[in-house]
C-alpha positions as YAML, in Angstrom:
chain: A
units: angstrom
residues:
- id: 1
  name: UNK
  ca: [41.64, -33.82, -23.45]
- id: 2
  name: UNK
  ca: [38.68, -32.83, -21.60]
- id: 3
  name: UNK
  ca: [35.18, -34.54, -20.69]
- id: 4
  name: UNK
  ca: [32.73, -33.42, -23.40]
- id: 5
  name: UNK
  ca: [30.35, -34.49, -20.08]
- id: 6
  name: UNK
  ca: [31.69, -31.65, -18.24]
- id: 7
  name: UNK
  ca: [31.72, -29.28, -21.17]
- id: 8
  name: UNK
  ca: [29.29, -25.39, -19.96]
- id: 9
  name: UNK
  ca: [26.00, -25.88, -22.12]
- id: 10
  name: UNK
  ca: [23.89, -22.73, -22.36]
- id: 11
  name: UNK
  ca: [20.81, -23.04, -24.75]
- id: 12
  name: UNK
  ca: [17.81, -21.36, -25.24]
- id: 13
  name: UNK
  ca: [14.87, -24.45, -25.09]
- id: 14
  name: UNK
  ca: [11.70, -21.69, -25.27]
- id: 15
  name: UNK
  ca: [10.80, -17.97, -25.38]
- id: 16
  name: UNK
  ca: [7.49, -16.77, -24.91]
- id: 17
  name: UNK
  ca: [5.36, -14.35, -23.27]
- id: 18
  name: UNK
  ca: [4.29, -15.69, -19.87]
- id: 19
  name: UNK
  ca: [2.05, -12.40, -18.92]
- id: 20
  name: UNK
  ca: [0.33, -9.34, -21.12]
- id: 21
  name: UNK
  ca: [-1.55, -6.28, -19.69]
- id: 22
  name: UNK
  ca: [-2.84, -3.13, -21.29]
- id: 23
  name: UNK
  ca: [-5.09, -0.62, -19.60]
- id: 24
  name: UNK
  ca: [-6.25, 2.78, -21.10]
- id: 25
  name: UNK
  ca: [-8.37, 3.59, -18.16]
- id: 26
  name: UNK
  ca: [-8.81, 7.03, -19.21]
- id: 27
  name: UNK
  ca: [-10.15, 6.42, -23.10]
- id: 28
  name: UNK
  ca: [-11.61, 8.07, -25.11]
- id: 29
  name: UNK
  ca: [-11.29, 11.45, -23.56]
- id: 30
  name: UNK
  ca: [-7.25, 10.72, -23.13]
- id: 31
  name: UNK
  ca: [-7.24, 10.10, -26.89]
- id: 32
  name: UNK
  ca: [-8.01, 14.28, -27.42]
- id: 33
  name: UNK
  ca: [-4.58, 15.41, -25.20]
- id: 34
  name: UNK
  ca: [-2.51, 17.52, -27.19]
- id: 35
  name: UNK
  ca: [0.01, 17.03, -24.58]
- id: 36
  name: UNK
  ca: [3.27, 14.69, -24.65]
- id: 37
  name: UNK
  ca: [3.29, 12.25, -21.95]
- id: 38
  name: UNK
  ca: [5.70, 11.80, -19.01]
- id: 39
  name: UNK
  ca: [6.63, 7.99, -19.66]
- id: 40
  name: UNK
  ca: [7.79, 5.69, -16.76]
- id: 41
  name: UNK
  ca: [9.94, 2.65, -17.80]
- id: 42
  name: UNK
  ca: [10.12, -0.46, -14.74]
- id: 43
  name: UNK
  ca: [12.55, -3.36, -15.31]
- id: 44
  name: UNK
  ca: [12.45, -6.25, -13.20]
- id: 45
  name: UNK
  ca: [13.28, -10.16, -13.74]
- id: 46
  name: UNK
  ca: [13.80, -13.12, -11.63]
- id: 47
  name: UNK
  ca: [15.23, -17.04, -12.80]
- id: 48
  name: UNK
  ca: [13.94, -19.85, -10.96]
- id: 49
  name: UNK
  ca: [14.95, -23.68, -11.75]
- id: 50
  name: UNK
  ca: [12.67, -25.52, -13.94]
- id: 51
  name: UNK
  ca: [14.37, -28.75, -12.87]
- id: 52
  name: UNK
  ca: [18.02, -30.06, -12.80]
- id: 53
  name: UNK
  ca: [20.02, -27.49, -15.37]
- id: 54
  name: UNK
  ca: [16.85, -26.02, -16.81]
- id: 55
  name: UNK
  ca: [16.13, -22.40, -15.42]
- id: 56
  name: UNK
  ca: [13.14, -19.94, -16.08]
- id: 57
  name: UNK
  ca: [13.70, -16.40, -16.72]
- id: 58
  name: UNK
  ca: [11.06, -13.90, -16.34]
- id: 59
  name: UNK
  ca: [11.76, -10.35, -17.87]
- id: 60
  name: UNK
  ca: [9.14, -7.81, -16.93]
- id: 61
  name: UNK
  ca: [8.89, -4.56, -18.18]
- id: 62
  name: UNK
  ca: [5.94, -2.02, -17.27]
- id: 63
  name: UNK
  ca: [5.41, 1.35, -19.40]
- id: 64
  name: UNK
  ca: [3.15, 3.99, -17.74]
- id: 65
  name: UNK
  ca: [2.45, 7.09, -19.89]
- id: 66
  name: UNK
  ca: [0.81, 9.70, -17.99]
- id: 67
  name: UNK
  ca: [-0.50, 13.61, -18.80]
- id: 68
  name: UNK
  ca: [-0.59, 15.82, -15.50]
- id: 69
  name: UNK
  ca: [-2.16, 13.18, -13.65]
- id: 70
  name: UNK
  ca: [-4.07, 11.11, -15.74]
- id: 71
  name: UNK
  ca: [-2.92, 7.65, -17.15]
- id: 72
  name: UNK
  ca: [-2.49, 7.40, -21.16]
- id: 73
  name: UNK
  ca: [-1.68, 3.98, -20.79]
- id: 74
  name: UNK
  ca: [-0.26, 1.11, -18.89]
- id: 75
  name: UNK
  ca: [1.14, -1.35, -20.73]
- id: 76
  name: UNK
  ca: [3.12, -4.44, -19.14]
- id: 77
  name: UNK
  ca: [4.73, -7.67, -20.48]
- id: 78
  name: UNK
  ca: [6.07, -10.47, -18.74]
- id: 79
  name: UNK
  ca: [8.53, -12.23, -20.96]
- id: 80
  name: UNK
  ca: [9.87, -15.56, -20.51]
- id: 81
  name: UNK
  ca: [12.56, -18.02, -21.64]
- id: 82
  name: UNK
  ca: [13.35, -21.61, -21.05]
- id: 83
  name: UNK
  ca: [17.37, -21.98, -20.84]
- id: 84
  name: UNK
  ca: [19.12, -24.98, -20.42]
- id: 85
  name: UNK
  ca: [22.87, -24.09, -18.39]
- id: 86
  name: UNK
  ca: [24.87, -27.07, -17.00]
- id: 87
  name: UNK
  ca: [28.47, -27.59, -15.73]
- id: 88
  name: UNK
  ca: [28.78, -23.88, -14.93]
- id: 89
  name: UNK
  ca: [29.72, -22.75, -11.67]
- id: 90
  name: UNK
  ca: [27.50, -21.13, -8.88]
- id: 91
  name: UNK
  ca: [29.11, -17.57, -9.36]
- id: 92
  name: UNK
  ca: [29.13, -17.78, -13.29]
- id: 93
  name: UNK
  ca: [25.20, -19.09, -13.18]
- id: 94
  name: UNK
  ca: [24.15, -16.19, -11.57]
- id: 95
  name: UNK
  ca: [26.13, -14.18, -14.47]
- id: 96
  name: UNK
  ca: [24.52, -15.73, -16.67]
- id: 97
  name: UNK
  ca: [21.14, -15.83, -15.27]
- id: 98
  name: UNK
  ca: [21.24, -12.04, -14.59]
- id: 99
  name: UNK
  ca: [23.08, -10.79, -17.85]
- id: 100
  name: UNK
  ca: [22.90, -12.86, -20.96]
- id: 101
  name: UNK
  ca: [19.11, -14.32, -20.10]
- id: 102
  name: UNK
  ca: [17.81, -10.93, -19.63]
- id: 103
  name: UNK
  ca: [19.78, -9.81, -22.70]
- id: 104
  name: UNK
  ca: [18.07, -12.10, -24.75]
- id: 105
  name: UNK
  ca: [14.75, -11.44, -23.60]
- id: 106
  name: UNK
  ca: [14.27, -7.58, -23.50]
- id: 107
  name: UNK
  ca: [14.48, -7.32, -27.40]
- id: 108
  name: UNK
  ca: [11.02, -9.47, -27.56]
- id: 109
  name: UNK
  ca: [9.77, -7.46, -24.78]
- id: 110
  name: UNK
  ca: [10.30, -4.27, -26.64]
- id: 111
  name: UNK
  ca: [8.74, -5.44, -29.61]
- id: 112
  name: UNK
  ca: [5.46, -6.57, -27.50]
- id: 113
  name: UNK
  ca: [5.32, -3.41, -25.77]
- id: 114
  name: UNK
  ca: [5.43, -1.63, -29.10]
- id: 115
  name: UNK
  ca: [2.83, -3.95, -30.62]
- id: 116
  name: UNK
  ca: [0.08, -3.49, -27.85]
- id: 117
  name: UNK
  ca: [0.80, 0.34, -27.49]
- id: 118
  name: UNK
  ca: [0.09, 1.01, -31.28]
- id: 119
  name: UNK
  ca: [-2.98, -1.31, -31.00]
- id: 120
  name: UNK
  ca: [-4.12, 0.73, -28.28]
- id: 121
  name: UNK
  ca: [-4.41, 3.75, -30.48]
- id: 122
  name: UNK
  ca: [-0.95, 5.41, -29.84]
- id: 123
  name: UNK
  ca: [2.41, 5.81, -31.03]
- id: 124
  name: UNK
  ca: [4.80, 2.96, -30.73]
- id: 125
  name: UNK
  ca: [7.03, 3.04, -27.63]
- id: 126
  name: UNK
  ca: [10.52, 2.24, -29.21]
- id: 127
  name: UNK
  ca: [12.56, 1.32, -25.50]
- id: 128
  name: UNK
  ca: [16.33, 2.14, -25.48]
- id: 129
  name: UNK
  ca: [18.25, -0.89, -25.28]
- id: 130
  name: UNK
  ca: [19.50, -1.70, -21.72]
- id: 131
  name: UNK
  ca: [22.89, -2.72, -20.15]
- id: 132
  name: UNK
  ca: [21.89, -5.32, -17.76]
- id: 133
  name: UNK
  ca: [25.63, -5.96, -17.09]
- id: 134
  name: UNK
  ca: [25.57, -2.53, -15.69]
- id: 135
  name: UNK
  ca: [22.14, -3.27, -13.86]
- id: 136
  name: UNK
  ca: [23.40, -6.70, -12.67]
- id: 137
  name: UNK
  ca: [26.81, -4.69, -11.13]
- id: 138
  name: UNK
  ca: [25.00, -2.11, -9.39]
- id: 139
  name: UNK
  ca: [23.01, -4.44, -7.88]
- id: 140
  name: UNK
  ca: [25.75, -6.73, -6.68]
- id: 141
  name: UNK
  ca: [27.50, -3.84, -5.40]
- id: 142
  name: UNK
  ca: [24.27, -2.97, -3.64]
- id: 143
  name: UNK
  ca: [24.04, -6.22, -2.21]
- id: 144
  name: UNK
  ca: [27.48, -5.95, -0.83]
- id: 145
  name: UNK
  ca: [27.52, -2.58, 0.80]
- id: 146
  name: UNK
  ca: [24.31, -3.78, 2.46]
- id: 147
  name: UNK
  ca: [25.77, -6.99, 3.66]
- id: 148
  name: UNK
  ca: [29.00, -5.03, 4.99]
- id: 149
  name: UNK
  ca: [29.22, -4.53, 8.94]
- id: 150
  name: UNK
  ca: [28.94, -0.87, 9.68]
- id: 151
  name: UNK
  ca: [32.04, 0.17, 11.14]
- id: 152
  name: UNK
  ca: [31.84, 2.73, 13.98]
- id: 153
  name: UNK
  ca: [34.58, 5.10, 15.11]
- id: 154
  name: UNK
  ca: [35.04, 6.24, 18.93]
- id: 155
  name: UNK
  ca: [36.21, 9.28, 19.20]
...
């Protein structure tokens, strides 16, 4: 029988907004614009140990809406979580921190972005779902291509 002390553990200790920002630099004139905005969405996440077996993951979502060269709004949220992760091998730990934790945080970040944009007087921004597994795999692929030595063929 396996020792319960060595069983993998994954639990959510705390979810919270670590940072929130909203700018409407061209108000009130921007509210008179009738043209639809160009919306740019940026995602970034990072994880760091808090103590042994406890990690913080911070997912930052930045949404910028512009009409031509005028910024309608810039909304940013840093949605964080404290996760207890124990008895997980290092390669699996990287996967949990890079996929599972952002997947848990993203719906909360989506809600905060939608709420603050609405409170600023704009229609809600509904962010599409994100496949963090695909992003993680693409990041690992890019890292392995950068780490691979260049092969030169002499003629």
